Backbone bond lengths (Angstrom), bond angles and torsions (degrees), N, CA, C in turn:
res aa  C-N    CA-C-N  psi(-1)  N-CA   C-N-CA  omega(-1)  CA-C   N-CA-C  phi
1 M - - - 1.434 - - 1.602 114.09 -
2 G 1.275 111.54 -13.34 1.611 116.25 -178.01 1.404 113.16 71.96
3 A 1.369 121.48 3.56 1.369 118.54 -176.41 1.574 112.81 -83.39
4 R 1.218 124.19 146.10 1.426 130.94 171.48 1.477 116.45 -96.03
5 E 1.331 117.84 158.64 1.372 116.33 173.95 1.395 118.85 -67.76
6 F 1.313 119.97 154.16 1.588 121.79 174.10 1.424 111.61 -63.37
7 P 1.393 117.61 128.76 1.456 119.00 -175.60 1.549 105.14 -77.14
8 F 1.293 118.17 131.09 1.460 121.50 -176.01 1.437 108.05 -71.56
9 H 1.402 111.67 154.51 1.433 119.51 -178.78 1.599 107.08 -132.56
10 A 1.300 111.59 130.17 1.567 111.77 -178.15 1.542 109.65 -70.70
11 G 1.299 112.75 149.78 1.472 115.05 178.67 1.628 112.47 174.77
12 R 1.243 121.22 177.97 1.354 120.32 177.51 1.508 115.56 -74.65
13 V 1.312 116.24 125.42 1.476 122.20 -172.25 1.594 109.44 -112.30
14 T 1.257 121.51 104.85 1.456 129.91 178.94 1.544 113.25 -83.92
15 R 1.396 110.00 163.88 1.436 112.39 177.41 1.437 111.94 -65.86
16 R 1.257 119.25 -33.72 1.480 121.22 179.77 1.525 110.23 -67.62
17 A 1.400 116.93 -30.77 1.522 114.23 178.50 1.471 105.08 -71.07
18 V 1.302 121.71 -39.69 1.495 125.56 -176.76 1.551 104.17 -56.52
19 L 1.271 119.63 -55.46 1.410 124.81 174.99 1.528 117.67 -47.09
20 A 1.447 112.97 -43.95 1.357 116.88 -177.70 1.564 106.01 -71.30
21 A 1.349 119.55 -39.69 1.501 116.24 177.22 1.471 115.80 -62.77
22 G 1.224 112.41 -30.75 1.554 116.75 170.38 1.402 114.40 -59.64
23 L 1.286 116.19 -46.86 1.468 123.62 176.77 1.602 108.88 -58.84
24 A 1.189 117.95 -38.56 1.365 125.43 179.80 1.468 120.49 -52.34
25 T 1.461 115.02 -18.95 1.465 121.58 176.20 1.430 113.39 -57.92
26 V 1.337 116.21 -29.25 1.494 114.43 -178.74 1.539 112.06 -81.25
27 L 1.439 122.91 1.04 1.436 120.65 171.83 1.445 113.24 -87.13
28 G 1.341 119.21 124.88 1.346 122.03 179.02 1.541 114.37 -59.56
29 G 1.320 115.70 131.26 1.479 120.63 173.69 1.628 113.14 79.40
30 I 1.393 117.78 4.28 1.274 118.41 -177.48 1.492 108.67 -123.19
31 S 1.379 119.59 128.87 1.366 127.03 177.59 1.568 111.36 -82.66
32 P 1.466 114.49 145.04 1.506 110.51 171.21 1.480 115.42 -47.42
33 F 1.361 115.71 -45.15 1.506 117.73 -175.40 1.600 113.74 -63.89
34 E 1.281 116.81 -23.41 1.478 119.29 175.33 1.482 111.32 -63.75
35 I 1.466 115.80 -41.42 1.458 117.81 -179.26 1.359 110.79 -77.63
36 L 1.393 118.62 -37.71 1.491 121.84 -179.91 1.423 115.11 -58.81
37 F 1.379 121.27 -42.56 1.321 125.79 -175.03 1.491 116.30 -96.25
38 A 1.507 119.11 -1.20 1.499 120.19 175.68 1.597 104.82 -60.93
39 P 1.286 115.42 129.88 1.396 121.74 173.65 1.610 116.21 -50.06
40 K 1.285 118.48 130.42 1.468 125.96 -179.64 1.556 106.59 -87.35
41 A 1.352 115.21 154.11 1.359 118.10 172.62 1.493 106.41 -84.13
42 E 1.291 120.37 116.43 1.470 125.32 -178.05 1.657 102.35 -137.18
43 L 1.355 110.33 112.31 1.372 122.22 178.26 1.590 116.17 -53.53
44 W 1.421 110.66 128.68 1.541 108.09 171.10 1.623 103.17 -105.00
45 P 1.221 116.50 104.52 1.453 123.43 -172.54 1.520 116.88 -52.17
46 R 1.346 112.26 -21.70 1.518 120.06 178.10 1.590 110.99 -49.43
47 W 1.411 112.04 -32.28 1.428 114.88 -165.79 1.475 115.67 -110.23
48 Q 1.317 118.84 19.51 1.474 131.02 178.05 1.545 109.54 -73.30
49 A 1.272 115.12 -31.34 1.463 119.48 -172.66 1.604 112.98 -66.97
50 F 1.345 110.49 138.25 1.488 117.05 -177.70 1.525 103.85 -157.88
51 D 1.388 117.53 170.82 1.357 130.08 -179.69 1.488 106.98 -125.50
52 A 1.303 115.57 101.42 1.485 119.87 -176.12 1.529 107.79 -72.34
53 A 1.289 118.93 -22.99 1.508 115.62 179.87 1.584 118.36 -87.85
54 S 1.336 109.72 -3.94 1.438 111.99 -175.36 1.488 117.47 -75.59
55 T 1.222 118.22 141.35 1.591 125.97 -173.74 1.527 103.29 -111.62
56 A 1.257 124.01 4.14 1.510 122.39 179.86 1.615 113.20 -70.97
57 A 1.167 114.78 146.30 1.475 120.80 -179.31 1.502 112.46 -120.91
58 I 1.380 111.49 147.62 1.427 116.49 175.05 1.433 113.63 -95.70
59 D 1.237 123.20 138.63 1.496 124.30 -176.83 1.515 111.97 -87.77
60 H 1.352 115.78 117.95 1.403 119.34 -178.36 1.578 113.21 -111.95
61 A 1.348 112.62 13.40 1.519 124.16 -169.02 1.602 102.36 -57.15
62 A 1.103 128.98 -43.67 1.489 132.40 177.41 1.447 115.82 -49.68
63 W 1.423 112.15 -50.12 1.428 118.94 178.18 1.578 108.17 -74.40
64 E 1.250 122.98 -32.55 1.356 125.47 171.72 1.593 116.58 -57.01
65 R 1.280 110.01 -41.88 1.458 119.18 178.72 1.558 108.27 -68.20
66 F 1.328 118.92 -43.14 1.363 124.31 -177.28 1.610 107.86 -58.21
67 L 1.297 109.33 -53.00 1.494 119.02 -176.84 1.490 112.93 -62.15
68 N 1.435 116.01 -39.79 1.428 114.61 175.68 1.570 114.36 -66.93
69 A 1.309 118.86 -28.83 1.297 125.15 176.14 1.564 119.81 -72.23
70 Y 1.391 114.37 -34.05 1.410 111.78 -167.55 1.586 112.44 -130.81
71 V 1.250 120.40 0.55 1.499 121.28 175.22 1.473 111.66 -106.61
72 R 1.336 113.34 124.79 1.542 119.45 -177.66 1.631 105.92 -134.72
73 P 1.245 112.53 153.84 1.462 117.00 175.26 1.486 109.46 -74.67
74 G 1.322 119.89 137.59 1.389 121.69 173.21 1.479 115.19 -89.16
75 G 1.263 118.86 169.54 1.603 114.36 -176.58 1.576 106.07 -76.67
76 D 1.224 122.76 -11.18 1.520 125.75 174.54 1.593 109.90 -85.20
77 G 1.244 121.43 2.16 1.488 126.31 -178.13 1.611 112.51 77.16
78 V 1.359 113.95 11.49 1.500 118.97 174.16 1.456 105.32 -93.20
79 N 1.270 120.72 129.68 1.426 120.44 166.83 1.590 115.58 -68.46
80 R 1.243 117.82 128.43 1.495 119.15 -169.49 1.466 104.72 -108.54
81 V 1.480 116.28 147.72 1.485 119.17 170.42 1.474 109.57 -112.20
82 A 1.277 116.72 131.46 1.472 122.67 179.30 1.487 109.50 -85.36
83 Y 1.326 114.50 72.09 1.413 125.03 179.00 1.543 109.10 -60.34
84 G 1.371 124.31 -39.74 1.317 119.90 179.77 1.608 120.91 -72.36
85 R 1.340 108.18 -7.24 1.495 115.80 176.17 1.475 116.54 -94.10
86 V 1.335 113.17 -8.21 1.474 114.93 -178.32 1.498 113.07 -68.21
87 G 1.303 122.33 121.29 1.461 124.72 175.12 1.402 113.64 -90.49
88 D 1.366 114.21 173.47 1.449 126.33 -171.09 1.613 110.58 -53.04
89 A 1.369 112.27 -43.78 1.373 117.53 -165.48 1.559 103.52 -76.95
90 D 1.359 125.49 -29.30 1.365 123.81 178.80 1.591 108.55 -79.17
91 R 1.410 116.52 -32.04 1.360 112.53 174.70 1.542 116.16 -65.48
92 H 1.381 113.35 -33.06 1.431 117.57 175.55 1.562 112.36 -65.61
93 A 1.354 114.23 -42.52 1.475 121.30 177.07 1.435 111.19 -61.37
94 L 1.345 122.21 -38.99 1.489 124.05 175.58 1.563 109.59 -60.31
95 A 1.389 112.30 -52.87 1.435 116.80 -178.05 1.444 110.10 -61.88
96 D 1.368 126.90 -38.69 1.370 127.07 -179.91 1.595 110.74 -66.81
97 Y 1.320 115.42 -36.16 1.545 117.32 171.63 1.486 114.42 -63.02
98 I 1.269 119.62 -42.90 1.402 120.87 177.93 1.509 111.07 -69.25
99 G 1.367 117.35 -35.14 1.524 117.45 173.46 1.414 112.90 -61.53
100 R 1.350 117.54 -38.98 1.391 123.70 -179.19 1.619 112.96 -61.48
101 L 1.428 107.73 -47.14 1.454 111.29 177.01 1.548 111.74 -60.95
102 E 1.326 115.62 -38.51 1.485 116.27 178.17 1.488 117.89 -54.38
103 K 1.325 110.25 -28.62 1.539 116.56 -174.54 1.661 107.42 -96.09
104 T 1.257 111.78 0.78 1.657 112.27 179.21 1.551 109.62 -71.01
105 A 1.206 114.58 135.39 1.574 120.27 172.01 1.563 106.50 -82.96
106 I 1.296 112.65 82.02 1.482 118.04 -171.94 1.547 116.15 -65.97
107 D 1.276 113.53 -27.93 1.518 119.02 179.46 1.648 109.41 -55.23
108 G 1.288 115.60 -28.68 1.536 117.96 -171.46 1.559 111.47 -87.81
109 F 1.366 121.99 8.88 1.489 123.95 -179.35 1.545 106.54 -110.67
110 N 1.288 111.38 162.35 1.520 121.60 -178.28 1.519 106.11 -77.27
111 R 1.323 110.46 167.71 1.506 115.32 -176.89 1.479 116.18 -57.92
112 D 1.448 115.92 -43.56 1.438 118.71 -178.86 1.631 115.15 -56.88
113 Q 1.392 108.64 -44.04 1.377 119.71 177.61 1.608 109.48 -61.68
114 Q 1.266 116.94 -39.86 1.432 118.56 -177.54 1.543 109.55 -73.79
115 R 1.249 117.62 -36.63 1.454 117.42 176.92 1.523 114.13 -57.17
116 A 1.330 113.62 -43.19 1.486 121.85 -175.80 1.525 105.62 -74.04
117 F 1.259 118.62 -32.74 1.588 123.75 177.81 1.505 108.29 -61.83
118 W 1.408 120.15 -50.61 1.295 119.84 -172.78 1.505 112.71 -74.75
119 I 1.222 118.44 -35.23 1.544 125.16 -178.42 1.597 102.93 -63.47
120 N 1.367 120.46 -53.94 1.382 123.86 -178.20 1.528 113.47 -60.73
121 L 1.228 117.70 -44.38 1.463 127.28 -178.66 1.695 103.47 -61.25
122 Y 1.161 118.64 -46.79 1.450 121.95 -175.74 1.572 106.70 -63.67
123 N 1.352 118.83 -48.08 1.402 121.79 -178.40 1.493 116.93 -68.73
124 A 1.375 114.94 -39.21 1.396 121.30 179.38 1.630 108.50 -70.51
125 L 1.213 116.01 -38.69 1.527 119.12 176.00 1.528 110.12 -67.40
126 T 1.186 117.29 -31.13 1.551 117.04 177.20 1.469 111.05 -78.27
127 V 1.306 125.23 -34.29 1.412 125.59 174.17 1.472 106.35 -69.23
128 K 1.395 127.05 -41.32 1.326 123.05 176.48 1.486 117.23 -65.86
129 L 1.407 118.77 -32.15 1.396 120.07 166.89 1.553 117.44 -53.94
130 I 1.214 113.36 -44.18 1.596 120.89 -177.65 1.511 105.06 -68.15
131 L 1.412 119.49 -40.29 1.401 116.78 -178.25 1.567 109.68 -74.14
132 D 1.278 124.29 -36.05 1.477 128.16 176.45 1.562 111.58 -63.36
133 H 1.242 115.90 -38.10 1.504 121.34 -171.53 1.404 115.81 -108.23
134 G 1.390 120.07 -1.40 1.471 122.29 -176.40 1.550 108.78 -69.66
135 P 1.320 106.40 179.41 1.436 132.15 -13.55 1.509 110.21 -69.84
136 A 1.376 114.61 139.63 1.529 118.58 179.64 1.396 104.53 -134.81
137 K 1.453 116.73 147.54 1.429 124.03 176.62 1.494 108.51 -80.51
138 S 1.345 119.26 -22.69 1.465 121.93 173.93 1.576 111.66 -161.77
139 I 1.270 109.28 151.18 1.568 111.89 -176.25 1.440 108.59 -63.87
140 V 1.362 121.19 -26.82 1.489 119.20 176.63 1.613 109.17 -55.80
141 D 1.284 120.41 -29.08 1.460 117.92 178.23 1.443 120.16 -76.60
142 I 1.392 112.66 -0.34 1.491 119.03 172.50 1.572 102.71 -89.18
143 D 1.277 120.74 81.50 1.347 127.42 -169.02 1.594 113.94 -93.27
144 I 1.374 108.67 74.45 1.436 113.65 -175.50 1.505 120.69 -112.94
145 S 1.382 109.47 -2.12 1.452 116.94 -177.96 1.582 112.39 -67.53
146 P 1.336 117.00 144.09 1.562 116.45 173.10 1.439 109.08 -76.14
147 G 1.348 114.41 167.68 1.458 117.93 167.73 1.472 110.07 102.11
148 L 1.327 120.41 142.91 1.405 129.89 -172.31 1.506 109.82 -63.10
149 F 1.336 124.72 -42.82 1.375 131.40 -176.27 1.507 115.47 -98.61
150 S 1.338 116.46 10.08 1.471 120.28 -178.60 1.440 109.24 -91.75
151 R 1.312 119.54 149.74 1.450 125.56 -179.73 1.588 104.37 -145.00
152 G 1.303 114.47 150.08 1.440 120.84 -177.68 1.515 119.48 71.18
153 P 1.274 124.00 -156.20 1.465 121.61 -176.35 1.465 116.95 -104.42
154 W 1.289 118.46 2.85 1.491 120.47 -159.75 1.528 116.94 -74.58
155 D 1.356 114.33 -19.78 1.516 122.02 178.58 1.561 111.12 -101.04
156 K 1.291 120.68 -6.00 1.353 117.25 177.67 1.564 113.23 -80.80
157 K 1.391 114.82 134.07 1.475 120.05 178.22 1.452 108.28 -73.00
158 L 1.370 112.48 117.90 1.367 121.66 -165.53 1.712 114.26 -111.94
159 L 1.325 110.08 -18.42 1.500 116.50 177.61 1.365 114.91 -162.81
160 N 1.223 120.24 174.34 1.563 125.32 -179.19 1.541 110.75 -123.78
161 V 1.309 108.75 119.90 1.619 112.32 177.30 1.495 104.85 -115.58
162 A 1.426 115.35 120.77 1.428 118.35 177.61 1.481 112.55 62.90
163 G 1.322 118.70 30.99 1.366 122.46 -178.14 1.521 119.59 84.34
164 E 1.320 116.48 -1.71 1.504 121.84 -178.13 1.484 112.13 -105.69
165 A 1.220 119.67 127.32 1.475 123.50 175.48 1.516 110.46 -70.05
166 L 1.285 115.39 130.10 1.507 121.56 -179.30 1.416 117.35 -126.45
167 S 1.321 122.05 146.00 1.376 129.24 167.23 1.533 114.75 -105.94
168 L 1.288 121.01 167.80 1.471 119.15 177.72 1.608 109.35 -63.96
169 N 1.293 117.50 -34.56 1.350 118.80 178.68 1.630 112.72 -67.88
170 D 1.330 116.69 -29.69 1.475 118.49 176.32 1.506 106.04 -69.76
171 I 1.281 119.79 -39.80 1.424 119.49 -177.24 1.507 110.41 -65.37
172 E 1.323 118.75 -45.43 1.441 121.34 -176.02 1.521 113.57 -73.26
173 H 1.285 112.22 -51.32 1.442 120.22 -166.30 1.441 122.48 -98.24
174 R 1.382 112.96 -15.14 1.452 124.78 177.21 1.633 110.03 -109.08
175 I 1.257 115.18 -20.79 1.428 113.73 -178.69 1.489 112.51 -118.07
176 L 1.386 119.29 -65.54 1.540 122.07 -178.31 1.550 113.29 -59.68
177 R 1.264 118.48 -54.78 1.474 121.81 -174.86 1.596 112.05 -58.90
178 P 1.453 115.03 -54.63 1.411 117.23 -175.95 1.441 118.84 -69.05
179 I 1.351 116.97 -29.73 1.364 122.69 -176.71 1.475 111.13 -77.67
180 W 1.354 111.21 -56.23 1.541 114.00 -172.93 1.642 113.90 -88.16
181 R 1.304 113.82 -16.70 1.521 113.99 176.13 1.490 116.74 49.54
182 D 1.281 116.61 41.85 1.467 122.38 -170.06 1.529 104.00 -127.32
183 P 1.392 114.18 115.99 1.473 118.44 177.88 1.452 118.77 -57.54
184 R 1.402 112.64 -25.90 1.438 121.74 178.56 1.484 115.79 -59.75
185 L 1.293 114.32 -19.40 1.434 114.96 -177.51 1.552 113.65 -67.74
186 H 1.429 113.41 -20.82 1.390 115.57 176.86 1.562 111.70 -69.19
187 Y 1.327 116.24 -17.81 1.426 115.33 170.39 1.490 119.51 -92.44
188 A 1.310 112.87 3.87 1.520 119.88 176.71 1.439 112.25 -97.43
189 V 1.454 119.28 -46.75 1.467 117.08 -172.01 1.570 103.34 -88.00
190 N 1.342 112.12 149.53 1.452 118.22 -167.49 1.492 108.21 -128.99
191 C 1.416 114.80 133.61 1.513 112.70 -172.38 1.592 106.55 -111.00
192 A 1.394 116.08 35.08 1.427 119.70 176.66 1.456 117.52 54.76
193 S 1.325 117.32 33.60 1.426 122.76 -176.63 1.529 112.88 -132.05
194 I 1.356 115.09 144.23 1.408 120.94 176.70 1.514 116.43 -46.80
195 G 1.298 117.12 -44.23 1.449 127.42 -172.61 1.485 106.38 -72.19
196 C 1.412 122.87 -17.35 1.497 121.26 -170.33 1.475 106.82 -83.91
197 P 1.281 123.13 164.83 1.379 132.69 168.56 1.599 111.02 -58.25
198 N 1.258 117.52 136.93 1.530 118.43 -176.78 1.504 115.91 -46.00
199 L 1.333 114.51 139.32 1.503 121.08 160.54 1.514 105.22 -65.33
200 Q 1.204 119.94 123.72 1.468 122.28 -177.44 1.536 106.53 -78.16
201 P 1.309 112.22 142.27 1.628 120.02 -177.72 1.511 111.30 -75.89
202 T 1.358 115.17 5.87 1.498 115.29 -178.71 1.522 105.81 -136.62
203 A 1.332 119.99 153.30 1.396 122.72 178.69 1.514 111.99 -77.23
204 F 1.307 117.60 145.17 1.508 123.27 177.19 1.599 102.01 -74.33
205 T 1.351 109.32 142.81 1.479 120.08 172.91 1.408 106.64 -136.11
206 A 1.393 119.80 173.00 1.351 125.52 177.57 1.600 110.80 -67.17
207 E 1.382 113.74 -30.90 1.439 120.22 179.61 1.479 110.36 -77.13
208 N 1.162 124.32 -40.79 1.487 125.69 -168.36 1.572 112.09 -98.29
209 G 1.275 117.05 -8.86 1.449 125.54 -176.51 1.384 117.87 -41.61
210 E 1.400 119.35 -60.71 1.353 129.88 -178.98 1.508 110.86 -60.19
211 A 1.231 123.80 -46.50 1.383 130.48 -179.19 1.609 108.23 -65.10
212 L 1.320 110.54 -44.96 1.583 110.64 -178.23 1.553 111.52 -66.07
213 L 1.326 118.18 -37.87 1.500 125.56 179.44 1.518 106.32 -63.63
214 E 1.320 121.16 -48.58 1.489 117.84 -179.25 1.492 114.60 -65.40
215 A 1.315 114.43 -47.10 1.455 119.06 174.42 1.569 114.51 -53.97
216 A 1.428 112.75 -47.96 1.517 115.27 179.35 1.543 111.73 -60.22
217 A 1.342 118.02 -39.11 1.358 124.78 -178.79 1.481 113.45 -60.28
218 G 1.355 110.33 -43.45 1.557 117.15 -179.76 1.484 110.24 -69.44
219 A 1.336 117.08 -43.76 1.524 121.40 177.16 1.432 114.69 -56.14
220 Y 1.377 114.80 -41.26 1.439 117.74 -174.24 1.584 112.59 -73.96
221 V 1.396 109.00 -51.13 1.445 115.57 179.19 1.523 115.77 -50.96
222 N 1.384 114.42 -39.44 1.432 122.17 -169.36 1.669 109.47 -93.94
223 H 1.311 109.22 -2.73 1.595 112.67 166.73 1.447 113.84 -85.48
224 R 1.368 123.08 154.45 1.393 125.65 -174.94 1.583 108.72 -64.12
225 R 1.344 118.53 -26.38 1.467 114.71 -179.74 1.444 118.96 -75.69
226 G 1.503 106.76 -17.31 1.618 110.79 178.18 1.477 110.55 -91.79
227 A 1.424 120.48 -43.81 1.336 115.88 178.82 1.635 105.16 -160.58
228 R 1.178 121.31 146.14 1.486 125.67 178.80 1.553 116.62 -164.87
229 I 1.181 121.30 145.94 1.411 125.04 168.18 1.481 115.11 -93.25
230 E 1.336 114.12 120.28 1.458 118.41 -177.58 1.581 112.63 -134.60
231 G 1.277 108.04 112.21 1.583 111.36 -172.48 1.465 118.96 68.57
232 G 1.323 112.60 27.15 1.513 123.30 -171.91 1.427 119.10 77.87
233 R 1.470 114.96 -1.02 1.407 120.56 -179.66 1.541 108.82 -100.74
234 L 1.457 120.82 149.17 1.430 125.04 -174.08 1.555 100.88 -104.02
235 I 1.393 109.75 121.17 1.516 116.48 176.39 1.458 109.50 -122.74
236 V 1.310 115.51 125.38 1.324 120.02 -171.44 1.622 108.52 -127.73
237 S 1.344 117.76 170.17 1.467 118.49 -174.16 1.563 108.01 -78.01
238 K 1.324 112.87 149.58 1.482 120.64 -178.98 1.482 115.07 -63.56
239 I 1.415 114.91 -13.16 1.371 114.31 171.22 1.518 114.67 -55.05
240 Y 1.288 115.65 -38.45 1.534 121.66 -178.10 1.553 114.21 -67.62
241 A 1.302 114.19 -16.15 1.419 122.51 171.55 1.490 112.00 -91.22
242 W 1.333 118.38 -60.25 1.470 119.86 179.29 1.545 115.57 -44.83
243 F 1.447 109.40 -43.34 1.526 113.06 -171.96 1.546 105.85 -118.33
244 A 1.359 122.50 42.59 1.413 128.26 -179.81 1.525 110.45 -54.75
245 D 1.330 116.68 -36.95 1.513 117.83 -176.14 1.630 104.40 -58.27
246 D 1.323 118.17 -40.78 1.462 114.22 -177.46 1.537 119.19 -66.72
247 F 1.240 103.36 -22.58 1.677 112.61 176.62 1.533 112.50 -98.89
248 G 1.342 118.18 21.85 1.385 120.58 174.64 1.453 117.75 108.31
249 G 1.340 119.36 -12.84 1.430 130.00 172.64 1.519 117.79 90.98
250 G 1.375 118.82 4.36 1.475 115.73 173.24 1.454 110.68 -154.50
251 E 1.447 116.80 174.29 1.493 115.57 -178.75 1.535 113.61 -65.64
252 A 1.284 118.70 -32.94 1.498 119.14 178.74 1.630 112.95 -63.76
253 T 1.320 112.79 -32.49 1.430 112.42 178.17 1.491 113.19 -85.60
254 V 1.212 120.46 -24.15 1.489 128.29 170.87 1.602 104.09 -62.85
255 I 1.183 116.35 -45.64 1.545 117.37 -178.96 1.506 108.40 -67.04
256 R 1.366 118.96 -38.84 1.362 113.35 -178.41 1.600 113.31 -69.85
257 H 1.370 108.96 -28.89 1.590 111.04 171.68 1.518 108.67 -62.26
258 L 1.349 116.92 -46.81 1.378 119.45 179.18 1.594 112.95 -53.34
259 M 1.207 113.17 -43.85 1.491 117.20 -174.48 1.540 108.12 -68.25
260 R 1.257 118.14 -27.48 1.507 118.62 175.71 1.518 112.38 -53.30
261 Y 1.356 111.59 -39.88 1.448 119.22 -172.03 1.493 117.59 -104.57
262 A 1.305 113.84 -18.38 1.507 123.74 -170.93 1.520 108.84 -66.01
263 E 1.334 112.06 138.22 1.544 119.09 168.94 1.497 113.23 -102.51
264 P 1.327 115.60 158.72 1.557 114.24 172.41 1.414 110.00 -59.04
265 P 1.460 117.64 146.79 1.401 125.78 0.58 1.495 115.89 -83.35
266 L 1.419 113.84 -6.35 1.604 112.60 -176.14 1.544 110.89 -61.62
267 L 1.270 116.59 -37.28 1.523 119.44 -177.99 1.492 107.68 -53.80
268 E 1.384 120.67 -52.45 1.342 122.70 -174.93 1.523 112.39 -64.17
269 A 1.339 115.05 -39.39 1.463 120.07 179.36 1.549 116.26 -64.66
270 L 1.403 109.28 -24.41 1.571 116.57 -179.16 1.523 107.61 -81.93
271 D 1.275 118.59 -25.73 1.451 121.47 -171.39 1.529 112.87 -61.72
272 G 1.310 117.94 125.52 1.514 120.43 -179.19 1.532 110.44 89.51
273 R 1.321 117.36 -12.21 1.533 116.38 178.47 1.526 113.57 -79.81
274 T 1.360 118.01 137.06 1.451 121.86 176.08 1.472 117.01 -118.20
275 A 1.340 114.29 -0.18 1.488 123.36 -169.14 1.556 107.46 -133.66
276 I 1.399 117.29 154.03 1.363 126.86 174.43 1.607 103.19 -112.18
277 D 1.385 110.93 137.77 1.479 109.76 178.71 1.478 118.06 -101.11
278 D 1.288 117.02 -16.00 1.442 120.60 175.54 1.462 116.79 -160.70
279 Y 1.271 121.75 160.02 1.458 123.84 179.16 1.557 110.41 -131.85
280 E 1.239 118.18 144.16 1.490 123.61 -177.48 1.578 107.50 -139.47
281 Y 1.373 111.95 156.76 1.444 117.72 168.73 1.538 106.54 -164.99
282 D 1.267 114.90 140.35 1.500 124.31 179.86 1.503 110.89 -113.60
283 W 1.369 111.24 117.70 1.449 119.59 -179.80 1.543 116.69 -88.21
284 G 1.360 109.44 7.19 1.408 109.31 175.49 1.480 122.58 -63.16
285 L 1.307 120.32 149.68 1.609 116.43 -168.05 1.664 106.20 -68.82
286 N 1.296 109.65 153.32 1.453 114.73 -172.65 1.675 101.02 -98.04
287 G 1.219 117.55 44.88 1.467 117.22 -176.90 1.594 110.05 -92.61
288 A 1.364 109.92 156.10 1.515 113.68 -179.41 1.398 104.68 -75.34
289 S 1.479 114.55 152.48 1.470 120.53 176.81 1.472 118.19 -68.46
290 S 1.415 115.34 -23.10 1.480 120.41 -176.61 1.521 105.16 -147.27
């Protein structure tokens, strides 16, 4: 299947989590440890502040230019990043953009601006990681996270925003997921992998955020790496097991989520199903072949 094991993340492991991992043995293609060590949404209260009345906007034009230059749809429906073509000038421009976001007083912006800020920062930082540590066959091979059970780069503190050291896991699981509680965010953040929802070829903004989230959800669900029927069996991305709580907490609720975005004939094939037969994920790099 070409899928790699889920990279473990260090964190607090409770008795309830152990029991949940034990139950996960009934899920096809998912090991108990994949469920046990999948990062939980745990709010970092520091980032709850926002200004609902603010009309200020954050400039993401530099990230937009980078995406326009280097992200292209592949023939397999996976957006590819031409990491090997990025020159020194654009590397510096990407680093400058991230550095500018680090200095942003994000508490003073409204929620739509903040959502776009965190999504773009996560994705830009991930691309920079690949550029800084490449060539790599997978982001999992960039093994810089601290901790015995950590793998990959996700737990490494990589930057400082408003004086706080942050990792990729902090942005996704301590800010985005617990504040917005929107499963569509899983279609927005990109982990530089083939199995991940596409890196969008345009920057998120307060104005286009809703439309991009909806389009990204539909594109992933209707691509074979999101959900497909094969030999009468329903095979879906491991995202729907790792983060099942975000999709309602069970296989039936995941299927209802899929049906919200599924197009024919997938929609008809999902009708009446209450169980998932298998899960897959491909950690191969989403790089362009040339």
